[in-house]
All heavy atoms as a GROMACS GRO file, in nm:
protein
  552
    1MET      N    1   0.082  -0.119   0.000
    1MET     CA    2   0.000   0.000   0.000
    1MET      C    3   0.086   0.126   0.000
    1MET      O    4   0.046   0.228  -0.053
    1MET     CB    5  -0.092  -0.002   0.123
    1MET     CG    6  -0.197   0.105   0.119
    1MET     SD    7  -0.304   0.094  -0.023
    1MET     CE    8  -0.459   0.074   0.053
    2HIS      N    9   0.206   0.116   0.061
    2HIS     CA   10   0.297   0.231   0.067
    2HIS      C   11   0.331   0.282  -0.072
    2HIS      O   12   0.343   0.404  -0.093
    2HIS     CB   13   0.424   0.192   0.144
    2HIS     CG   14   0.526   0.301   0.149
    2HIS    ND1   15   0.511   0.413   0.229
    2HIS    CD2   16   0.644   0.317   0.085
    2HIS    CE1   17   0.615   0.492   0.212
    2HIS    NE2   18   0.698   0.437   0.126
    3PHE      N   19   0.348   0.193  -0.169
    3PHE     CA   20   0.380   0.233  -0.305
    3PHE      C   21   0.257   0.235  -0.396
    3PHE      O   22   0.251   0.314  -0.490
    3PHE     CB   23   0.486   0.139  -0.366
    3PHE     CG   24   0.621   0.156  -0.305
    3PHE    CD1   25   0.668   0.063  -0.212
    3PHE    CD2   26   0.701   0.262  -0.338
    3PHE    CE1   27   0.793   0.079  -0.154
    3PHE    CE2   28   0.826   0.279  -0.281
    3PHE     CZ   29   0.871   0.187  -0.188
    4ALA      N   30   0.161   0.148  -0.369
    4ALA     CA   31   0.045   0.134  -0.458
    4ALA      C   32  -0.042   0.259  -0.461
    4ALA      O   33  -0.085   0.303  -0.568
    4ALA     CB   34  -0.038   0.012  -0.418
    5LEU      N   35  -0.070   0.317  -0.345
    5LEU     CA   36  -0.157   0.435  -0.342
    5LEU      C   37  -0.095   0.555  -0.413
    5LEU      O   38  -0.159   0.613  -0.502
    5LEU     CB   39  -0.193   0.470  -0.197
    5LEU     CG   40  -0.287   0.589  -0.180
    5LEU    CD1   41  -0.421   0.564  -0.249
    5LEU    CD2   42  -0.308   0.618  -0.033
    6PRO      N   43   0.029   0.594  -0.382
    6PRO     CA   44   0.088   0.705  -0.458
    6PRO      C   45   0.104   0.674  -0.606
    6PRO      O   46   0.088   0.763  -0.690
    6PRO     CB   47   0.223   0.729  -0.392
    6PRO     CG   48   0.226   0.649  -0.269
    6PRO     CD   49   0.115   0.550  -0.273
    7LEU      N   50   0.132   0.550  -0.639
    7LEU     CA   51   0.145   0.511  -0.779
    7LEU      C   52   0.014   0.533  -0.853
    7LEU      O   53   0.010   0.597  -0.958
    7LEU     CB   54   0.188   0.364  -0.790
    7LEU     CG   55   0.197   0.307  -0.931
    7LEU    CD1   56   0.315   0.368  -1.005
    7LEU    CD2   57   0.209   0.157  -0.927
    8ALA      N   58  -0.096   0.482  -0.796
    8ALA     CA   59  -0.226   0.496  -0.860
    8ALA      C   60  -0.271   0.642  -0.866
    8ALA      O   61  -0.319   0.688  -0.970
    8ALA     CB   62  -0.330   0.412  -0.785
    9LEU      N   63  -0.255   0.714  -0.756
    9LEU     CA   64  -0.298   0.854  -0.754
    9LEU      C   65  -0.221   0.939  -0.855
    9LEU      O   66  -0.281   1.018  -0.929
    9LEU     CB   67  -0.281   0.913  -0.614
    9LEU     CG   68  -0.382   0.870  -0.509
    9LEU    CD1   69  -0.344   0.925  -0.373
    9LEU    CD2   70  -0.522   0.915  -0.547
   10THR      N   71  -0.089   0.927  -0.856
   10THR     CA   72  -0.011   1.009  -0.948
   10THR      C   73  -0.033   0.966  -1.093
   10THR      O   74  -0.035   1.050  -1.182
   10THR     CB   75   0.139   1.003  -0.915
   10THR    OG1   76   0.185   0.868  -0.916
   10THR    CG2   77   0.168   1.068  -0.781
   11PHE      N   78  -0.053   0.837  -1.116
   11PHE     CA   79  -0.079   0.789  -1.252
   11PHE      C   80  -0.205   0.853  -1.308
   11PHE      O   81  -0.204   0.911  -1.416
   11PHE     CB   82  -0.092   0.636  -1.251
   11PHE     CG   83  -0.110   0.575  -1.386
   11PHE    CD1   84   0.001   0.534  -1.459
   11PHE    CD2   85  -0.236   0.559  -1.441
   11PHE    CE1   86  -0.015   0.477  -1.584
   11PHE    CE2   87  -0.252   0.503  -1.567
   11PHE     CZ   88  -0.141   0.462  -1.639
   12ILE      N   89  -0.313   0.846  -1.231
   12ILE     CA   90  -0.441   0.896  -1.280
   12ILE      C   91  -0.442   1.049  -1.289
   12ILE      O   92  -0.484   1.107  -1.390
   12ILE     CB   93  -0.556   0.847  -1.189
   12ILE    CG1   94  -0.572   0.696  -1.206
   12ILE    CG2   95  -0.687   0.919  -1.220
   12ILE    CD1   96  -0.659   0.631  -1.102
   13MET      N   97  -0.395   1.116  -1.184
   13MET     CA   98  -0.400   1.261  -1.182
   13MET      C   99  -0.311   1.324  -1.290
   13MET      O  100  -0.354   1.416  -1.360
   13MET     CB  101  -0.362   1.316  -1.045
   13MET     CG  102  -0.465   1.289  -0.938
   13MET     SD  103  -0.629   1.358  -0.978
   13MET     CE  104  -0.592   1.532  -0.977
   14THR      N  105  -0.188   1.276  -1.304
   14THR     CA  106  -0.101   1.334  -1.406
   14THR      C  107  -0.152   1.302  -1.546
   14THR      O  108  -0.139   1.385  -1.637
   14THR     CB  109   0.045   1.287  -1.391
   14THR    OG1  110   0.050   1.144  -1.395
   14THR    CG2  111   0.106   1.340  -1.263
   15PHE      N  112  -0.212   1.185  -1.564
   15PHE     CA  113  -0.268   1.148  -1.694
   15PHE      C  114  -0.379   1.245  -1.734
   15PHE      O  115  -0.378   1.300  -1.844
   15PHE     CB  116  -0.321   1.004  -1.688
   15PHE     CG  117  -0.377   0.953  -1.817
   15PHE    CD1  118  -0.292   0.909  -1.917
   15PHE    CD2  119  -0.513   0.947  -1.838
   15PHE    CE1  120  -0.342   0.860  -2.037
   15PHE    CE2  121  -0.565   0.899  -1.956
   15PHE     CZ  122  -0.479   0.855  -2.057
   16LEU      N  123  -0.472   1.269  -1.641
   16LEU     CA  124  -0.584   1.358  -1.671
   16LEU      C  125  -0.541   1.504  -1.685
   16LEU      O  126  -0.581   1.572  -1.781
   16LEU     CB  127  -0.691   1.345  -1.563
   16LEU     CG  128  -0.759   1.209  -1.553
   16LEU    CD1  129  -0.850   1.203  -1.432
   16LEU    CD2  130  -0.835   1.178  -1.680
   17VAL      N  131  -0.462   1.552  -1.592
   17VAL     CA  132  -0.422   1.694  -1.595
   17VAL      C  133  -0.335   1.724  -1.717
   17VAL      O  134  -0.354   1.826  -1.784
   17VAL     CB  135  -0.351   1.733  -1.464
   17VAL    CG1  136  -0.289   1.870  -1.474
   17VAL    CG2  137  -0.449   1.727  -1.348
   18SER      N  138  -0.242   1.635  -1.750
   18SER     CA  139  -0.159   1.659  -1.868
   18SER      C  140  -0.242   1.653  -1.996
   18SER      O  141  -0.215   1.725  -2.091
   18SER     CB  142  -0.042   1.561  -1.874
   18SER     OG  143  -0.088   1.428  -1.889
   19GLY      N  144  -0.344   1.567  -1.997
   19GLY     CA  145  -0.433   1.561  -2.114
   19GLY      C  146  -0.510   1.690  -2.133
   19GLY      O  147  -0.517   1.744  -2.244
   20VAL      N  148  -0.566   1.742  -2.026
   20VAL     CA  149  -0.641   1.869  -2.034
   20VAL      C  150  -0.546   1.982  -2.076
   20VAL      O  151  -0.579   2.063  -2.163
   20VAL     CB  152  -0.708   1.901  -1.899
   20VAL    CG1  153  -0.763   2.042  -1.896
   20VAL    CG2  154  -0.819   1.799  -1.870
   21ALA      N  155  -0.428   1.987  -2.016
   21ALA     CA  156  -0.333   2.094  -2.049
   21ALA      C  157  -0.287   2.085  -2.194
   21ALA      O  158  -0.274   2.188  -2.262
   21ALA     CB  159  -0.212   2.086  -1.956
   22THR      N  160  -0.266   1.965  -2.244
   22THR     CA  161  -0.222   1.948  -2.383
   22THR      C  162  -0.331   1.990  -2.480
   22THR      O  163  -0.304   2.061  -2.577
   22THR     CB  164  -0.180   1.802  -2.409
   22THR    OG1  165  -0.077   1.766  -2.317
   22THR    CG2  166  -0.128   1.784  -2.551
   23VAL      N  167  -0.454   1.949  -2.454
   23VAL     CA  168  -0.565   1.989  -2.542
   23VAL      C  169  -0.584   2.140  -2.539
   23VAL      O  170  -0.605   2.202  -2.644
   23VAL     CB  171  -0.695   1.915  -2.503
   23VAL    CG1  172  -0.816   1.975  -2.574
   23VAL    CG2  173  -0.683   1.766  -2.534
   24ARG      N  174  -0.573   2.199  -2.422
   24ARG     CA  175  -0.587   2.345  -2.414
   24ARG      C  176  -0.473   2.417  -2.487
   24ARG      O  177  -0.492   2.524  -2.544
   24ARG     CB  178  -0.594   2.391  -2.270
   24ARG     CG  179  -0.726   2.352  -2.203
   24ARG     CD  180  -0.735   2.403  -2.061
   24ARG     NE  181  -0.707   2.544  -2.050
   24ARG     CZ  182  -0.799   2.641  -2.046
   24ARG    NH1  183  -0.925   2.610  -2.052
   24ARG    NH2  184  -0.762   2.767  -2.034
   25ALA      N  185  -0.354   2.359  -2.484
   25ALA     CA  186  -0.239   2.426  -2.545
   25ALA      C  187  -0.238   2.412  -2.698
   25ALA      O  188  -0.208   2.509  -2.767
   25ALA     CB  189  -0.110   2.368  -2.487
   26ILE      N  190  -0.268   2.293  -2.750
   26ILE     CA  191  -0.255   2.273  -2.895
   26ILE      C  192  -0.384   2.228  -2.961
   26ILE      O  193  -0.388   2.214  -3.084
   26ILE     CB  194  -0.143   2.172  -2.928
   26ILE    CG1  195  -0.176   2.033  -2.875
   26ILE    CG2  196  -0.010   2.221  -2.878
   26ILE    CD1  197  -0.082   1.925  -2.924
   27GLY      N  198  -0.489   2.205  -2.885
   27GLY     CA  199  -0.615   2.158  -2.942
   27GLY      C  200  -0.605   2.012  -2.984
   27GLY      O  201  -0.511   1.941  -2.949
   28LEU      N  202  -0.702   1.969  -3.060
   28LEU     CA  203  -0.705   1.830  -3.107
   28LEU      C  204  -0.632   1.819  -3.241
   28LEU      O  205  -0.685   1.766  -3.338
   28LEU     CB  206  -0.849   1.781  -3.117
   28LEU     CG  207  -0.926   1.776  -2.985
   28LEU    CD1  208  -1.072   1.741  -3.009
   28LEU    CD2  209  -0.862   1.678  -2.889
   29ALA      N  210  -0.511   1.868  -3.245
   29ALA     CA  211  -0.430   1.871  -3.367
   29ALA      C  212  -0.362   1.737  -3.390
   29ALA      O  213  -0.358   1.650  -3.303
   29ALA     CB  214  -0.325   1.980  -3.356
   30ASP      N  215  -0.305   1.722  -3.510
   30ASP     CA  216  -0.225   1.604  -3.540
   30ASP      C  217  -0.108   1.597  -3.442
   30ASP      O  218  -0.046   1.698  -3.410
   30ASP     CB  219  -0.170   1.610  -3.683
   30ASP     CG  220  -0.277   1.592  -3.788
   30ASP    OD1  221  -0.383   1.535  -3.756
   30ASP    OD2  222  -0.254   1.633  -3.903
   31GLY      N  223  -0.080   1.480  -3.394
   31GLY     CA  224   0.030   1.462  -3.301
   31GLY      C  225  -0.004   1.494  -3.157
   31GLY      O  226   0.082   1.486  -3.070
   32MET      N  227  -0.131   1.528  -3.132
   32MET     CA  228  -0.171   1.563  -2.996
   32MET      C  229  -0.151   1.446  -2.901
   32MET      O  230  -0.101   1.464  -2.789
   32MET     CB  231  -0.318   1.609  -2.993
   32MET     CG  232  -0.366   1.670  -2.863
   32MET     SD  233  -0.410   1.560  -2.726
   32MET     CE  234  -0.545   1.467  -2.791
   33LEU      N  235  -0.184   1.327  -2.943
   33LEU     CA  236  -0.173   1.211  -2.856
   33LEU      C  237  -0.028   1.185  -2.815
   33LEU      O  238   0.000   1.160  -2.697
   33LEU     CB  239  -0.232   1.087  -2.923
   33LEU     CG  240  -0.238   0.961  -2.837
   33LEU    CD1  241  -0.323   0.984  -2.713
   33LEU    CD2  242  -0.290   0.844  -2.918
   34SER      N  243   0.064   1.195  -2.909
   34SER     CA  244   0.204   1.170  -2.874
   34SER      C  245   0.258   1.281  -2.783
   34SER      O  246   0.334   1.254  -2.690
   34SER     CB  247   0.292   1.156  -2.999
   34SER     OG  248   0.294   1.276  -3.072
   35ARG      N  249   0.218   1.404  -2.806
   35ARG     CA  250   0.262   1.514  -2.719
   35ARG      C  251   0.202   1.500  -2.580
   35ARG      O  252   0.267   1.529  -2.480
   35ARG     CB  253   0.226   1.648  -2.781
   35ARG     CG  254   0.313   1.673  -2.905
   35ARG     CD  255   0.290   1.804  -2.968
   35ARG     NE  256   0.343   1.911  -2.886
   35ARG     CZ  257   0.330   2.039  -2.916
   35ARG    NH1  258   0.267   2.074  -3.027
   35ARG    NH2  259   0.378   2.132  -2.838
   36TRP      N  260   0.078   1.450  -2.573
   36TRP     CA  261   0.015   1.425  -2.444
   36TRP      C  262   0.092   1.318  -2.367
   36TRP      O  263   0.121   1.335  -2.249
   36TRP     CB  264  -0.130   1.384  -2.466
   36TRP     CG  265  -0.206   1.345  -2.342
   36TRP    CD1  266  -0.171   1.367  -2.212
   36TRP    CD2  267  -0.331   1.278  -2.339
   36TRP    NE1  268  -0.268   1.317  -2.128
   36TRP    CE2  269  -0.368   1.262  -2.203
   36TRP    CE3  270  -0.418   1.231  -2.436
   36TRP    CZ2  271  -0.486   1.200  -2.164
   36TRP    CZ3  272  -0.536   1.170  -2.397
   36TRP    CH2  273  -0.568   1.156  -2.263
   37MET      N  274   0.127   1.209  -2.435
   37MET     CA  275   0.198   1.101  -2.368
   37MET      C  276   0.336   1.146  -2.321
   37MET      O  277   0.381   1.107  -2.213
   37MET     CB  278   0.209   0.978  -2.459
   37MET     CG  279   0.075   0.910  -2.487
   37MET     SD  280  -0.006   0.850  -2.338
   37MET     CE  281  -0.136   0.968  -2.315
   38GLU      N  282   0.404   1.230  -2.399
   38GLU     CA  283   0.534   1.284  -2.357
   38GLU      C  284   0.516   1.371  -2.233
   38GLU      O  285   0.594   1.362  -2.137
   38GLU     CB  286   0.596   1.367  -2.468
   38GLU     CG  287   0.643   1.287  -2.587
   38GLU     CD  288   0.683   1.375  -2.703
   38GLU    OE1  289   0.689   1.500  -2.688
   38GLU    OE2  290   0.709   1.320  -2.812
   39SER      N  291   0.415   1.456  -2.235
   39SER     CA  292   0.388   1.543  -2.122
   39SER      C  293   0.349   1.462  -1.999
   39SER      O  294   0.394   1.490  -1.887
   39SER     CB  295   0.275   1.640  -2.160
   39SER     OG  296   0.236   1.718  -2.050
   40TRP      N  297   0.266   1.361  -2.019
   40TRP     CA  298   0.222   1.279  -1.908
   40TRP      C  299   0.340   1.204  -1.844
   40TRP      O  300   0.353   1.203  -1.722
   40TRP     CB  301   0.116   1.178  -1.952
   40TRP     CG  302   0.092   1.075  -1.848
   40TRP    CD1  303   0.028   1.093  -1.729
   40TRP    CD2  304   0.140   0.941  -1.850
   40TRP    NE1  305   0.032   0.976  -1.657
   40TRP    CE2  306   0.099   0.881  -1.729
   40TRP    CE3  307   0.211   0.865  -1.942
   40TRP    CZ2  308   0.128   0.750  -1.699
   40TRP    CZ3  309   0.238   0.734  -1.912
   40TRP    CH2  310   0.197   0.678  -1.791
   41LEU      N  311   0.427   1.146  -1.926
   41LEU     CA  312   0.539   1.070  -1.871
   41LEU      C  313   0.630   1.161  -1.787
   41LEU      O  314   0.669   1.125  -1.677
   41LEU     CB  315   0.619   1.003  -1.983
   41LEU     CG  316   0.738   0.919  -1.936
   41LEU    CD1  317   0.693   0.806  -1.845
   41LEU    CD2  318   0.814   0.865  -2.056
   42GLY      N  319   0.661   1.278  -1.839
   42GLY     CA  320   0.744   1.372  -1.764
   42GLY      C  321   0.679   1.414  -1.634
   42GLY      O  322   0.744   1.422  -1.529
   43SER      N  323   0.549   1.439  -1.639
   43SER     CA  324   0.476   1.478  -1.518
   43SER      C  325   0.475   1.366  -1.416
   43SER      O  326   0.495   1.388  -1.296
   43SER     CB  327   0.331   1.514  -1.553
   43SER     OG  328   0.326   1.622  -1.641
   44TRP      N  329   0.450   1.244  -1.462
   44TRP     CA  330   0.443   1.132  -1.370
   44TRP      C  331   0.580   1.102  -1.307
   44TRP      O  332   0.588   1.073  -1.188
   44TRP     CB  333   0.389   1.006  -1.439
   44TRP     CG  334   0.377   0.894  -1.344
   44TRP    CD1  335   0.278   0.874  -1.253
   44TRP    CD2  336   0.472   0.789  -1.324
   44TRP    NE1  337   0.305   0.762  -1.179
   44TRP    CE2  338   0.424   0.708  -1.220
   44TRP    CE3  339   0.593   0.757  -1.384
   44TRP    CZ2  340   0.492   0.596  -1.176
   44TRP    CZ3  341   0.661   0.644  -1.339
   44TRP    CH2  342   0.609   0.566  -1.236
   45LEU      N  343   0.686   1.111  -1.388
   45LEU     CA  344   0.820   1.086  -1.334
   45LEU      C  345   0.857   1.185  -1.224
   45LEU      O  346   0.936   1.154  -1.134
   45LEU     CB  347   0.925   1.090  -1.446
   45LEU     CG  348   0.924   0.971  -1.541
   45LEU    CD1  349   1.019   0.995  -1.656
   45LEU    CD2  350   0.957   0.841  -1.468
   46LEU      N  351   0.802   1.303  -1.228
   46LEU     CA  352   0.824   1.402  -1.124
   46LEU      C  353   0.729   1.381  -1.006
   46LEU      O  354   0.769   1.386  -0.890
   46LEU     CB  355   0.807   1.543  -1.182
   46LEU     CG  356   0.833   1.659  -1.090
   46LEU    CD1  357   0.980   1.662  -1.049
   46LEU    CD2  358   0.794   1.788  -1.158
   47ALA      N  359   0.603   1.355  -1.036
   47ALA     CA  360   0.500   1.348  -0.931
   47ALA      C  361   0.513   1.226  -0.841
   47ALA      O  362   0.490   1.236  -0.720
   47ALA     CB  363   0.361   1.349  -0.996
   48PHE      N  364   0.550   1.111  -0.896
   48PHE     CA  365   0.552   0.989  -0.815
   48PHE      C  366   0.652   0.995  -0.700
   48PHE      O  367   0.614   0.972  -0.584
   48PHE     CB  368   0.575   0.866  -0.904
   48PHE     CG  369   0.578   0.737  -0.828
   48PHE    CD1  370   0.469   0.696  -0.752
   48PHE    CD2  371   0.689   0.656  -0.831
   48PHE    CE1  372   0.471   0.577  -0.682
   48PHE    CE2  373   0.693   0.536  -0.762
   48PHE     CZ  374   0.583   0.497  -0.686
   49PRO      N  375   0.779   1.029  -0.724
   49PRO     CA  376   0.870   1.036  -0.609
   49PRO      C  377   0.834   1.147  -0.510
   49PRO      O  378   0.853   1.130  -0.389
   49PRO     CB  379   1.007   1.060  -0.671
   49PRO     CG  380   0.988   1.081  -0.814
   49PRO     CD  381   0.848   1.049  -0.849
   50ILE      N  382   0.779   1.257  -0.561
   50ILE     CA  383   0.737   1.364  -0.470
   50ILE      C  384   0.624   1.314  -0.381
   50ILE      O  385   0.623   1.338  -0.260
   50ILE     CB  386   0.695   1.490  -0.549
   50ILE    CG1  387   0.818   1.554  -0.613
   50ILE    CG2  388   0.620   1.588  -0.460
   50ILE    CD1  389   0.785   1.665  -0.709
   51MET      N  390   0.530   1.241  -0.439
   51MET     CA  391   0.418   1.187  -0.361
   51MET      C  392   0.467   1.085  -0.259
   51MET      O  393   0.416   1.082  -0.146
   51MET     CB  394   0.315   1.124  -0.453
   51MET     CG  395   0.193   1.072  -0.380
   51MET     SD  396   0.089   1.202  -0.313
   51MET     CE  397  -0.009   1.239  -0.455
   52LEU      N  398   0.565   1.003  -0.295
   52LEU     CA  399   0.620   0.907  -0.199
   52LEU      C  400   0.677   0.978  -0.077
   52LEU      O  401   0.664   0.932   0.036
   52LEU     CB  402   0.730   0.823  -0.264
   52LEU     CG  403   0.687   0.712  -0.357
   52LEU    CD1  404   0.808   0.646  -0.421
   52LEU    CD2  405   0.602   0.609  -0.286
   53PHE      N  406   0.739   1.091  -0.099
   53PHE     CA  407   0.796   1.169   0.011
   53PHE      C  408   0.687   1.243   0.090
   53PHE      O  409   0.690   1.246   0.213
   53PHE     CB  410   0.899   1.269  -0.043
   53PHE     CG  411   0.947   1.366   0.060
   53PHE    CD1  412   1.036   1.326   0.158
   53PHE    CD2  413   0.902   1.496   0.060
   53PHE    CE1  414   1.079   1.415   0.256
   53PHE    CE2  415   0.944   1.586   0.156
   53PHE     CZ  416   1.033   1.545   0.255
   54LEU      N  417   0.591   1.304   0.020
   54LEU     CA  418   0.494   1.390   0.086
   54LEU      C  419   0.380   1.318   0.157
   54LEU      O  420   0.324   1.372   0.252
   54LEU     CB  421   0.434   1.489  -0.014
   54LEU     CG  422   0.523   1.605  -0.054
   54LEU    CD1  423   0.451   1.695  -0.152
   54LEU    CD2  424   0.568   1.684   0.067
   55MET      N  425   0.344   1.199   0.113
   55MET     CA  426   0.230   1.128   0.176
   55MET      C  427   0.251   1.110   0.327
   55MET      O  428   0.163   1.146   0.405
   55MET     CB  429   0.204   0.994   0.108
   55MET     CG  430   0.147   1.006  -0.030
   55MET     SD  431  -0.032   1.009  -0.045
   55MET     CE  432  -0.084   0.860   0.028
   56PRO      N  433   0.364   1.058   0.373
   56PRO     CA  434   0.380   1.042   0.519
   56PRO      C  435   0.387   1.176   0.593
   56PRO      O  436   0.335   1.190   0.704
   56PRO     CB  437   0.512   0.966   0.535
   56PRO     CG  438   0.557   0.928   0.400
   56PRO     CD  439   0.474   0.998   0.300
   57VAL      N  440   0.448   1.275   0.530
   57VAL     CA  441   0.458   1.407   0.591
   57VAL      C  442   0.319   1.466   0.608
   57VAL      O  443   0.284   1.519   0.715
   57VAL     CB  444   0.548   1.501   0.506
   57VAL    CG1  445   0.545   1.642   0.558
   57VAL    CG2  446   0.689   1.446   0.498
   58MET      N  447   0.238   1.460   0.504
   58MET     CA  448   0.103   1.515   0.510
   58MET      C  449   0.014   1.437   0.607
   58MET      O  450  -0.070   1.497   0.675
   58MET     CB  451   0.040   1.518   0.370
   58MET     CG  452   0.108   1.616   0.276
   58MET     SD  453   0.126   1.783   0.342
   58MET     CE  454  -0.042   1.834   0.358
   59ARG      N  455   0.031   1.305   0.614
   59ARG     CA  456  -0.045   1.226   0.711
   59ARG      C  457  -0.017   1.272   0.853
   59ARG      O  458  -0.110   1.288   0.934
   59ARG     CB  459  -0.011   1.077   0.697
   59ARG     CG  460  -0.084   1.009   0.589
   59ARG     CD  461  -0.067   0.857   0.600
   59ARG     NE  462  -0.132   0.794   0.487
   59ARG     CZ  463  -0.068   0.725   0.394
   59ARG    NH1  464   0.062   0.706   0.401
   59ARG    NH2  465  -0.134   0.672   0.293
   60ARG      N  466   0.110   1.291   0.887
   60ARG     CA  467   0.146   1.336   1.021
   60ARG      C  468   0.092   1.476   1.049
   60ARG      O  469   0.035   1.502   1.155
   60ARG     CB  470   0.298   1.334   1.040
   60ARG     CG  471   0.355   1.195   1.060
   60ARG     CD  472   0.500   1.198   1.104
   60ARG     NE  473   0.589   1.265   1.012
   60ARG     CZ  474   0.650   1.207   0.909
   60ARG    NH1  475   0.630   1.080   0.884
   60ARG    NH2  476   0.731   1.275   0.831
   61LEU      N  477   0.109   1.566   0.954
   61LEU     CA  478   0.062   1.703   0.971
   61LEU      C  479  -0.090   1.707   0.989
   61LEU      O  480  -0.141   1.770   1.082
   61LEU     CB  481   0.104   1.789   0.851
   61LEU     CG  482   0.053   1.932   0.849
   61LEU    CD1  483   0.114   2.010   0.965
   61LEU    CD2  484   0.084   1.997   0.718
   62LEU      N  485  -0.162   1.640   0.903
   62LEU     CA  486  -0.308   1.641   0.912
   62LEU      C  487  -0.358   1.569   1.036
   62LEU      O  488  -0.458   1.609   1.095
   62LEU     CB  489  -0.369   1.580   0.786
   62LEU     CG  490  -0.352   1.664   0.660
   62LEU    CD1  491  -0.403   1.589   0.538
   62LEU    CD2  492  -0.422   1.797   0.675
   63SER      N  493  -0.287   1.465   1.076
   63SER     CA  494  -0.324   1.396   1.198
   63SER      C  495  -0.313   1.490   1.319
   63SER      O  496  -0.402   1.492   1.405
   63SER     CB  497  -0.233   1.274   1.218
   63SER     OG  498  -0.263   1.208   1.337
   64ARG      N  499  -0.208   1.568   1.325
   64ARG     CA  500  -0.193   1.666   1.434
   64ARG      C  501  -0.302   1.771   1.432
   64ARG      O  502  -0.357   1.810   1.536
   64ARG     CB  503  -0.056   1.732   1.427
   64ARG     CG  504   0.056   1.640   1.466
   64ARG     CD  505   0.190   1.711   1.456
   64ARG     NE  506   0.298   1.618   1.483
   64ARG     CZ  507   0.421   1.634   1.442
   64ARG    NH1  508   0.455   1.743   1.374
   64ARG    NH2  509   0.513   1.544   1.469
   65ILE      N  510  -0.332   1.821   1.313
   65ILE     CA  511  -0.434   1.926   1.300
   65ILE      C  512  -0.571   1.872   1.335
   65ILE      O  513  -0.646   1.934   1.411
   65ILE     CB  514  -0.434   1.984   1.157
   65ILE    CG1  515  -0.304   2.061   1.131
   65ILE    CG2  516  -0.556   2.074   1.135
   65ILE    CD1  517  -0.284   2.102   0.987
   66ILE      N  518  -0.607   1.757   1.284
   66ILE     CA  519  -0.740   1.700   1.306
   66ILE      C  520  -0.758   1.655   1.450
   66ILE      O  521  -0.864   1.674   1.508
   66ILE     CB  522  -0.766   1.585   1.207
   66ILE    CG1  523  -0.774   1.641   1.065
   66ILE    CG2  524  -0.892   1.508   1.244
   66ILE    CD1  525  -0.774   1.538   0.956
   67GLU      N  526  -0.655   1.599   1.510
   67GLU     CA  527  -0.667   1.549   1.647
   67GLU      C  528  -0.674   1.662   1.749
   67GLU      O  529  -0.718   1.641   1.860
   67GLU     CB  530  -0.549   1.456   1.680
   67GLU     CG  531  -0.558   1.324   1.608
   67GLU     CD  532  -0.438   1.236   1.632
   67GLU    OE1  533  -0.347   1.276   1.708
   67GLU    OE2  534  -0.435   1.127   1.574
   68GLN      N  535  -0.632   1.783   1.712
   68GLN     CA  536  -0.638   1.896   1.804
   68GLN      C  537  -0.782   1.943   1.824
   68GLN      O  538  -0.811   2.006   1.923
   68GLN     CB  539  -0.552   2.012   1.753
   68GLN     CG  540  -0.405   1.989   1.768
   68GLN     CD  541  -0.324   2.107   1.716
   68GLN    OE1  542  -0.378   2.203   1.665
   68GLN    NE2  543  -0.192   2.096   1.728
   69LYS      N  544  -0.867   1.916   1.732
   69LYS     CA  545  -1.006   1.968   1.738
   69LYS      C  546  -1.097   1.876   1.813
   69LYS      O  547  -1.087   1.770   1.844
   69LYS     CB  548  -1.060   1.993   1.599
   69LYS     CG  549  -0.984   2.107   1.534
   69LYS     CD  550  -1.042   2.139   1.401
   69LYS     CE  551  -0.965   2.257   1.345
   69LYS     NZ  552  -1.022   2.309   1.226
   0.00000   0.00000   0.00000
């Protein structure tokens, strides 16, 4: 679960967000799919390790905030 959750979350989110950004930037032009996949791969390669680092940090922070109330 330590790797599966960040893997799934970053996979889906970067896939969707990069798709929307690519369509907004170049429209449904020729080559859009390949440019989307390039954008998505770069985004995912950045997002996955960041998420691995931030998930435990955010869990601790939110746990402190929520438990105070």
